[in-house]
Wavefront OBJ file of the C-alpha trace (Angstrom):
o trace
v -196.844 25.883 93.837
v -200.259 25.193 95.393
v -202.859 23.573 93.172
v -205.994 25.630 92.458
v -209.228 24.796 94.275
v -212.120 24.051 91.917
v -215.622 24.032 93.394
v -218.143 21.491 92.060
v -221.849 21.909 92.810
v -223.445 18.670 94.020
v -226.686 16.772 94.327
v -228.522 16.236 97.613
v -230.391 12.978 97.104
v -231.579 9.786 98.766
v -228.738 7.293 98.367
v -227.757 3.767 99.409
v -224.236 2.459 100.128
v -223.003 -0.221 102.505
v -225.513 -0.455 105.353
v -226.740 3.115 104.814
v -229.931 4.362 103.192
v -230.234 8.111 103.736
v -229.791 11.584 102.287
v -226.328 12.178 100.829
v -224.424 14.968 99.123
v -222.922 13.412 96.029
v -221.578 13.815 92.522
v -220.291 11.227 90.035
v -216.586 10.676 90.709
v -215.678 11.359 87.084
v -216.088 15.109 87.706
v -213.514 15.143 90.501
v -211.196 12.872 88.510
v -211.362 15.278 85.568
v -210.359 18.209 87.791
v -207.608 16.157 89.412
v -206.221 15.077 86.027
v -206.123 18.711 84.911
v -204.052 19.677 87.964
v -206.732 21.082 90.253
v -208.125 20.050 93.636
v -211.878 19.308 93.537
v -214.032 20.753 96.328
v -217.624 19.468 96.566
v -220.235 22.155 97.255
v -223.555 20.865 98.649
v -226.499 23.292 98.934
v -225.811 25.382 102.034
v -228.071 27.910 103.741
v -228.301 30.838 103.878
v -227.497 30.511 100.200
v -226.228 34.002 99.409
v -223.980 34.298 102.452
v -222.648 30.750 102.103
v -221.943 31.232 98.403
v -220.084 34.478 99.052
v -217.948 32.793 101.707
v -217.022 29.736 99.667
v -216.402 31.544 96.370
v -213.920 33.809 98.159
v -211.860 30.669 98.877
v -212.140 29.073 95.419
v -210.113 29.569 92.261
v -212.809 28.371 89.815
v -216.311 26.904 89.769
v -218.095 24.076 87.934
v -221.896 24.090 87.821
v -222.485 20.375 87.389
v -225.117 18.322 85.572
v -228.282 17.069 87.220
v -232.046 17.402 87.367
v -234.283 19.848 85.518
v -234.239 23.500 86.535
v -237.518 24.677 88.058
v -239.591 26.497 85.401
v -240.542 29.015 88.093
v -236.936 30.240 87.944
v -237.580 31.553 84.412
v -241.265 32.381 84.716
v -242.907 29.475 82.920
v -245.343 26.711 83.805
v -243.963 23.150 83.855
v -244.099 21.052 80.703
v -245.650 17.631 81.344
v -242.172 16.087 80.978
v -240.424 18.561 83.292
v -239.907 16.813 86.615
v -237.843 16.271 89.736
v -236.419 19.774 90.012
v -234.654 20.643 93.264
v -235.468 24.101 94.610
v -232.562 23.962 97.061
v -230.039 23.196 94.334
v -231.472 25.861 92.010
v -231.203 28.505 94.732
v -227.691 27.401 95.710
v -226.273 27.391 92.198
v -227.857 30.744 91.351
v -226.252 32.158 94.508
v -222.889 30.640 93.536
v -223.135 32.319 90.141
v -223.987 35.657 91.775
v -220.855 35.390 93.892
v -218.718 34.199 90.962
v -219.811 37.183 88.867
v -218.922 39.555 91.680
v -215.391 38.184 92.020
v -214.725 37.346 88.349
v -214.283 33.646 89.144
v -213.730 31.342 86.113
v -216.827 29.190 85.551
v -217.604 26.055 83.546
v -221.210 24.872 83.158
v -221.937 21.230 82.329
v -225.339 20.176 80.915
v -227.781 21.382 83.597
v -225.027 23.829 84.510
v -225.395 25.527 81.122
v -229.129 25.805 81.698
v -228.670 27.281 85.184
v -226.177 29.804 83.814
v -228.651 30.880 81.110
v -231.484 31.222 83.636
v -229.192 33.170 85.974
v -228.599 35.627 83.124
v -232.355 36.036 82.548
v -232.694 33.388 79.856
v -235.355 30.782 79.112
v -235.183 27.031 78.521
v -236.744 24.645 76.025
v -238.433 22.278 78.460
v -238.509 19.201 76.218
v -235.963 18.906 73.398
v -237.855 16.167 71.470
v -240.607 18.748 70.855
v -237.972 20.833 69.030
v -235.850 18.248 67.188
v -238.353 15.396 66.792
v -236.302 12.634 68.411
v -234.865 11.546 71.780
v -231.249 10.876 70.818
v -230.021 13.645 73.127
v -231.303 11.568 76.070
v -231.799 7.918 75.069
v -233.189 6.895 78.464
v -232.092 5.572 81.860
v -228.346 6.135 82.387
v -227.378 5.919 78.702
v -225.592 8.809 77.013
v -226.375 9.894 73.492
v -223.743 10.860 70.926
v -224.135 14.212 69.214
v -222.017 15.854 66.521
v -221.351 19.517 67.260
v -220.036 22.388 65.173
v -218.136 25.076 67.070
v -218.117 28.766 66.151
v -214.687 29.288 64.544
v -213.931 32.590 66.290
v -215.018 31.406 69.754
v -212.943 30.702 72.845
v -214.455 27.211 72.789
v -212.951 26.508 69.352
v -209.496 27.277 70.736
v -210.074 24.691 73.461
v -211.679 21.748 71.642
v -211.403 22.477 67.916
v -214.011 23.165 65.214
v -216.079 19.971 65.446
v -216.543 16.955 67.663
v -218.744 14.082 68.762
v -219.861 14.569 72.345
v -221.676 12.630 75.074
v -225.064 14.074 75.985
v -227.877 13.267 78.404
v -230.486 16.040 78.415
v -234.122 16.544 77.507
v -233.990 20.320 78.048
v -231.866 22.996 76.417
v -231.265 26.744 76.334
v -233.636 28.841 74.231
v -232.513 32.339 75.296
v -229.134 33.298 76.787
v -228.795 37.064 77.300
v -225.217 38.207 77.788
v -223.764 35.004 76.344
v -222.602 34.268 72.801
v -223.673 31.053 71.093
v -220.584 28.877 70.629
v -221.670 25.454 69.315
v -224.654 23.720 67.731
v -225.805 20.189 67.028
v -226.536 19.031 63.484
v -230.204 19.981 64.010
v -229.258 23.497 65.069
v -229.814 22.941 68.798
v -227.623 25.201 70.927
v -224.868 23.081 72.481
v -222.535 25.677 74.029
v -222.325 29.331 74.993
v -219.667 31.629 76.396
v -219.421 35.071 77.955
v -217.428 37.751 76.119
v -214.312 39.221 77.698
v -211.150 37.915 79.320
v -212.816 35.888 82.071
v -213.327 32.207 81.248
v -217.082 31.666 81.531
v -218.106 28.796 79.252
v -221.002 26.349 79.305
v -221.640 23.194 77.286
v -224.801 21.129 76.983
v -222.810 17.908 76.786
v -220.781 15.967 79.388
v -217.052 16.536 78.751
v -216.201 14.516 81.868
v -217.450 11.373 80.107
v -214.936 11.463 77.235
v -211.368 12.391 76.396
v -212.244 16.098 76.360
v -209.545 17.435 78.654
v -209.486 20.818 76.955
v -212.336 22.310 78.953
v -211.126 21.161 82.363
v -207.514 21.994 81.560
v -208.557 25.495 80.490
v -210.583 25.975 83.670
v -207.711 24.888 85.914
v -205.275 27.046 83.939
v -207.560 30.061 84.346
v -207.900 29.261 88.042
v -204.124 29.071 88.481
v -203.681 32.379 86.671
v -205.808 34.149 89.296
l 1 2 3 4 5 6 7 8 9 10 11 12 13 14 15 16 17 18 19 20 21 22 23 24 25 26 27 28 29 30 31 32 33 34 35 36 37 38 39 40 41 42 43 44 45 46 47 48 49 50 51 52 53 54 55 56 57 58 59 60 61 62 63 64 65 66 67 68 69 70 71 72 73 74 75 76 77 78 79 80 81 82 83 84 85 86 87 88 89 90 91 92 93 94 95 96 97 98 99 100 101 102 103 104 105 106 107 108 109 110 111 112 113 114 115 116 117 118 119 120 121 122 123 124 125 126 127 128 129 130 131 132 133 134 135 136 137 138 139 140 141 142 143 144 145 146 147 148 149 150 151 152 153 154 155 156 157 158 159 160 161 162 163 164 165 166 167 168 169 170 171 172 173 174 175 176 177 178 179 180 181 182 183 184 185 186 187 188 189 190 191 192 193 194 195 196 197 198 199 200 201 202 203 204 205 206 207 208 209 210 211 212 213 214 215 216 217 218 219 220 221 222 223 224 225 226 227 228 229 230 231 232 233 234
């Protein structure tokens, strides 16, 4: 039996390795390892123009899609002015991932959103983001700084698909200063102790789940295993 192909959206950033110092299409290896461990084949998806046509072509060849973590989403994508702490958004990546989600919706492709990916999925649905979480919760434990991950306790809605995958509660790894405020078409699925939305899912048979945390950074195989299983079932 062939292993399902799982697309992973990627960064396009200045990078240094060996003797090279130039633009690179990249993603932390732990994403691909998580897909591999769950039985899938990871396929990296750098921003590709023309976005709509490229997304339609690649999604037709995929069995599932991960919208990965990364930089802030441009506030222009949801009709707001930038907060003073909103920075470093990538218009090319925003446009690419929104096009990928258009194509995934058309074909019914299983989708998992991770951190920024949850935010992109909410914006794609017409939602709005909280641009700086400390303004809402009064602390910076969701993003301690630099490359450190915070630890957040989450409570999962008992009747949700997410609960069947990871259980009713958990301590998760997070690294975000933005979050989802509005998520039309999605059902809230998990919250932090302060009541901050930590996960959402689409109703229906299709697996379309997004989490604000980073499941690839911990022993949270349930989400990736479920995605690969849904991909194989197609």
